[in-house]
matplotlib code that plots the C-alpha trace (Angstrom):
import matplotlib.pyplot as plt

x = [141.0, 139.5, 141.7, 140.5, 142.2, 145.1, 144.6, 144.8, 141.6, 139.7, 136.2, 133.0, 129.4, 129.5, 133.0, 135.6, 138.6, 139.7, 140.2, 136.5, 135.9, 133.2, 130.9, 130.5, 127.3, 126.1, 122.9, 122.2, 118.6, 116.8, 119.9, 119.0, 121.1, 119.8, 121.6, 119.1, 116.4, 118.5, 118.4, 121.8, 120.5, 117.0, 116.1, 119.2, 119.0, 121.3, 123.3, 127.1, 127.9, 130.8, 133.8, 132.4, 133.5, 130.5, 130.6, 128.8, 128.3, 126.6, 127.5, 129.1, 126.7, 124.6, 125.5, 128.3, 130.7, 127.9, 126.7, 130.3, 130.8, 127.5, 128.0, 131.5, 130.2, 132.4, 129.3, 126.0, 122.9, 119.8, 117.9, 118.6, 120.9, 123.6, 123.1, 125.1, 122.6, 119.8, 121.9, 122.2, 125.9, 126.3, 128.6, 131.2, 131.4, 131.7, 135.5, 135.9, 134.6, 135.3, 138.2, 137.6, 139.8, 138.3, 139.0, 141.7, 142.9, 146.8, 147.9, 151.6, 152.9, 156.5, 156.7, 158.3, 156.3, 158.3, 157.6, 153.8, 153.6, 155.8, 153.8, 150.4, 151.7, 153.0, 149.7, 147.5, 149.9, 150.5, 153.6, 156.6, 156.1, 152.6, 154.0, 156.7, 154.2, 151.8, 154.7, 155.7, 152.2, 151.4, 154.8, 155.8, 159.4, 160.9, 158.8, 159.8, 162.3, 159.9, 157.9, 154.2, 154.1, 156.4, 154.1, 151.8, 148.1, 148.3, 151.4, 149.7, 146.5, 148.4, 150.2, 147.0, 145.6, 148.6, 148.0, 144.3, 145.2, 147.4, 144.6, 142.5, 138.9, 136.8, 135.1, 137.5, 135.7, 137.6, 136.3, 137.4, 140.4, 141.4, 141.4, 144.7, 145.8, 146.8, 145.2, 148.2, 148.1, 144.1, 144.6, 147.4, 145.4, 142.2, 144.3, 145.5, 142.0, 140.5, 143.2, 142.4, 138.6, 139.2, 141.3, 138.1, 137.8, 134.9, 135.4, 133.1, 134.3, 132.9, 133.7, 132.6, 134.0, 131.4, 133.8, 136.0, 133.1, 131.8, 135.3, 136.0, 132.6, 130.7, 127.5, 126.6, 124.6, 123.3, 122.9, 121.0, 120.0, 120.6, 118.5, 119.2, 118.0, 119.1, 121.1, 122.5, 124.9, 125.2, 123.0, 120.4, 120.3, 120.1, 117.1, 115.5, 116.0, 114.7, 117.8, 120.0, 123.4, 125.1, 124.1, 126.7, 126.5, 126.1, 123.0, 121.6, 122.3, 120.5, 117.6, 117.1, 117.7]
y = [65.0, 61.7, 58.8, 56.3, 52.9, 52.5, 52.7, 49.0, 48.7, 51.3, 50.1, 52.0, 51.0, 50.3, 51.8, 49.1, 51.4, 55.1, 55.4, 55.4, 59.0, 60.1, 57.4, 58.9, 60.9, 61.6, 62.8, 64.3, 63.9, 65.6, 66.0, 67.4, 68.0, 69.0, 70.0, 69.9, 72.3, 74.0, 72.9, 73.4, 71.7, 71.4, 69.0, 69.9, 68.2, 68.6, 66.8, 66.4, 65.7, 63.8, 65.9, 69.3, 71.9, 72.4, 75.3, 75.4, 79.0, 81.0, 83.2, 82.2, 80.2, 79.1, 75.4, 74.9, 73.1, 71.0, 69.9, 69.0, 67.0, 65.2, 64.5, 63.1, 60.9, 62.3, 63.7, 61.8, 63.4, 63.5, 62.4, 62.2, 60.2, 60.3, 58.2, 56.8, 55.8, 54.0, 52.9, 54.7, 55.0, 54.6, 57.1, 54.6, 53.6, 57.2, 57.4, 55.0, 57.3, 60.7, 62.5, 65.3, 68.1, 70.1, 73.7, 74.3, 70.8, 70.7, 67.1, 66.0, 69.2, 67.8, 66.1, 68.0, 68.9, 66.4, 63.6, 64.2, 64.3, 61.2, 59.5, 60.4, 59.4, 56.0, 55.4, 55.9, 54.7, 57.9, 58.0, 60.0, 61.9, 62.9, 64.0, 66.1, 67.7, 68.5, 70.1, 72.2, 73.2, 74.6, 76.2, 74.1, 73.2, 75.7, 74.5, 70.7, 70.8, 72.9, 71.3, 71.7, 73.6, 76.2, 77.1, 80.1, 79.5, 79.8, 77.5, 74.9, 75.1, 74.5, 71.4, 69.8, 70.6, 68.8, 65.8, 65.7, 65.8, 62.9, 60.7, 58.3, 59.1, 60.3, 63.0, 65.6, 67.7, 71.0, 73.2, 76.9, 76.0, 79.7, 80.8, 82.2, 82.6, 86.0, 87.1, 85.5, 82.1, 82.0, 82.4, 79.7, 77.3, 77.9, 76.8, 73.7, 72.7, 73.5, 71.3, 68.5, 68.6, 68.5, 65.3, 63.7, 64.3, 65.8, 68.7, 69.9, 73.2, 75.3, 78.9, 82.1, 84.5, 84.8, 86.3, 83.3, 80.9, 82.8, 82.4, 78.7, 76.7, 75.1, 75.0, 76.4, 75.3, 78.3, 77.7, 80.0, 79.3, 75.5, 75.4, 75.1, 78.2, 77.4, 75.0, 75.4, 77.4, 81.1, 81.7, 79.3, 80.9, 84.5, 83.2, 81.8, 85.1, 87.0, 88.9, 89.6, 88.7, 91.8, 90.9, 89.2, 86.1, 88.4, 89.8, 86.5, 85.1, 88.1, 87.9, 84.0, 84.0]
z = [111.9, 111.1, 110.8, 108.4, 107.6, 105.3, 101.6, 101.2, 103.3, 101.5, 101.0, 100.6, 99.5, 95.7, 95.3, 94.2, 94.5, 95.2, 91.5, 90.8, 92.3, 89.9, 90.8, 94.3, 94.9, 98.4, 99.7, 103.1, 104.2, 107.1, 109.3, 112.7, 115.9, 119.2, 122.4, 125.1, 124.1, 121.3, 117.8, 116.1, 112.9, 111.8, 108.8, 106.6, 103.2, 100.2, 97.8, 97.2, 93.6, 92.4, 91.2, 92.4, 94.9, 97.2, 99.5, 102.9, 103.9, 106.6, 109.5, 112.7, 114.7, 111.8, 112.4, 109.7, 112.0, 113.5, 110.0, 109.0, 112.3, 111.7, 108.1, 108.8, 111.5, 114.4, 116.3, 116.4, 114.7, 116.5, 113.3, 109.6, 107.2, 104.8, 101.7, 98.8, 96.2, 98.0, 100.9, 104.3, 105.4, 109.2, 110.8, 111.7, 108.0, 106.6, 107.2, 104.3, 101.8, 103.1, 105.0, 107.3, 108.4, 111.2, 111.9, 114.5, 114.8, 115.7, 116.0, 116.3, 117.6, 118.3, 114.9, 111.8, 108.7, 106.6, 109.1, 109.1, 105.3, 104.9, 107.6, 105.9, 102.5, 103.8, 105.7, 102.7, 100.0, 98.2, 96.2, 96.9, 93.8, 94.8, 98.3, 96.5, 94.3, 97.0, 99.1, 96.2, 95.2, 98.8, 99.2, 102.1, 101.0, 103.4, 106.4, 106.1, 108.9, 111.3, 114.1, 113.9, 117.2, 115.6, 112.7, 112.3, 111.9, 108.1, 107.9, 109.8, 107.8, 104.6, 106.2, 107.3, 103.7, 102.2, 104.5, 103.3, 99.8, 100.1, 101.2, 98.9, 100.1, 97.2, 99.4, 101.1, 103.7, 104.8, 107.5, 106.9, 104.6, 103.9, 107.6, 108.4, 104.8, 103.3, 100.0, 97.8, 99.8, 99.5, 95.7, 95.6, 97.8, 95.5, 92.5, 94.1, 95.2, 91.9, 90.1, 92.7, 91.9, 88.2, 88.7, 90.0, 93.7, 95.4, 97.8, 100.4, 101.9, 104.9, 104.2, 106.0, 103.6, 100.9, 98.3, 98.6, 98.4, 95.1, 93.5, 94.1, 94.6, 91.7, 93.9, 97.3, 100.3, 102.4, 106.0, 108.4, 112.1, 111.4, 108.1, 104.7, 103.0, 99.5, 97.3, 93.8, 91.6, 92.2, 89.1, 90.3, 93.7, 92.1, 90.2, 93.3, 95.0, 92.0, 91.6, 88.5, 87.5, 88.9, 92.4, 94.8, 96.8, 99.8, 98.2, 97.4, 101.0, 102.6, 100.1, 101.0, 104.8]

ax = plt.figure().add_subplot(projection="3d")
ax.plot(x, y, z, "-o")
ax.set_aspect("equal")
plt.show()
């Protein structure tokens, strides 16, 4: 998980404060990543619009995690850029406008859930009321006294999500936010994320379950073999694939990849 500076030091290009969330639009241009002779990403380009829920979808091995890590600046890209307006944002500066929660991260194993959320809220200047509302919305009240190493995969996922929601960065990137959650928990988390986006924050989600992506995302980026195969709303992608409104996201993905 990225660890940006405290809220008092929050600075991003052309962004005066975390409150100006809707002014943030990001463009990923020509992002490529090579490991030896293997290209994990090839010339990936797409936009991230302010206040939307953007979904990155693709099968395992398509390059989703690599793309997320390169966009967040925690892994160096071989080529390409992340831009805000006309300005290219260097990797070391991206933590000022985005917060990234990787899949499978398990920090602070000996600390309690309550400690983690109080620490995060204090670090980023979130109010006690915001913390309490986040705890209630994600059903974490009964877990506050538990240590993180004692939590199930789904419980831990919700705690990390709560921590992310308490940060001020206008762009929140979540790698597989529904992994480990049951159907009811997935529905509840979707409701929380949708409400968060409606408040003005931009969410970029990596999702492998196409049904989940179709339910929550405003727009989608289709990734196949490290290449962007399509970008747009589900209806726009259906039109590009020459498919009718009855066709699912799975049908669209198969037609375009």
